[in-house]
N, C-alpha and C positions, 0 to 999 in steps of 0.2 A: 504494499499499500504506500502510495506516495503522497506526502503532505507538503503543501506549499507553505513557505514561511514568508510572511509579508513583514518587511522591515518598515518602521515608521521613521519617515525622515522629517526633520524640522522644516516648517514652512519658510520658504525663502520669499524675500521682498522682491517680486517679480515686476510689479507695476511701478511706474514713476510716482503715483500718489502715495504708495506704501513707503517708498524709499524717502519721500519728502516728509512724511509723518514722523519717521525715525529721526531724520536730520533735524526737524523743528523741535522735537522735545529736547534733543541735546543742546541745540542752539539756545533754547529758553533757559536751561539750567546754566549754560555758560554766561548769559546775560545777567542773570540773578547773581552769579558769583562775582562778576566784575563789578556790578553796582555795589555789592556789600564791601568789596575791597576798596572801592573808591570812596565810599561813605567813611569808612574807618580811616583812611588816609586823610580825608579832609578834615575829619575831627581832630586828627592828630597834629596837623600842620596849620590849622587856622587859628589866628590870633583873635581873641575875643575883644580886645581893646578897640574902641571907636577910632576912626581914622582922625578925627578933630582932636583927640586927645594925645596923639603921638607927637 
């Protein structure tokens, strides 16, 4: 008796829209990280003294 073994392969992003969705999620994470780093950098380097008092 012969049994067929069906291997399950992971789904590949074949369509352009599916590739774009994956890229978009990674891009959104990168933008949030860049904004957070920029905010911390600005808080560390900004002088709170008004310009007219310097």
